[in-house]
N, C-alpha and C positions, 0 to 999 in steps of 0.2 A: 498513592493515591491514584488511581484510573480514572479514567473519563470511560462515562458509560452512557449509552445511548439507545435506546427502546423503540424500535420501528414494528407497527404494526399495519402491515401489507398482505399483497396476491402476491403469491409465486409468478414470475413471467417464461421460467422456464425451470426446467428440474433442474434439482440440484448436481453440481457438478464434482466427483470424486475421484482425488489424485492420491496414490501412493498407500493404497488402502491396506498392503503388507507391509509396507515399510514403516519405520518408526517415528515420522513426523505423516501422518496422514494431513491433507487438507481439502478443502471443500468451499465451493465456491457458488454462493446462492445469489437470485437476482429478486429483488422486490419491488413494487410499485406500489408506491404511498401515496392516498388522497389526501389533500390539501384543506385544511379546516374550513378557508375561506375561499367563495366563490367570486367572480367578476362576472357581472351580469347573465348569472344564470350558467357559463361554463363550467363543467367539472374539469380541474385540474390534478395533475398526479406527479411526485417526482419521481424518477427510478433510482435505484442505487444497486451497487454493487457491494457483496461483503463476502468477507475471506475468514473463513475458519479454520484453528489447529490446533492438533490434539486430539484429544480424546472427544472433544465438543463435535471436531469431524465425522471423526470412526462413529460413536454411538448418540449423537444428538441430532444428526441431519439425514432422515432420512432420503432414501433415494430408491427412486422408481426403474424398472426395466423399461426397456424402449416398447412403445406401444408398436414399431414394427416389427420386433423381436419376435 
């Protein structure tokens, strides 16, 4: 049995792909997830760095070209 977590949030940075042409592609995604509770009107967020491997990194993670390019 695998542990599973579902995060719904905003990308804080464009996804980064490495090893795109190799047999073991890797993608790194950085997410900001709002908390369900607020203290005295302040909104808080947690930040996560997620690493994706294999076909999910190759086909499931969209990568956009740099805006400067």
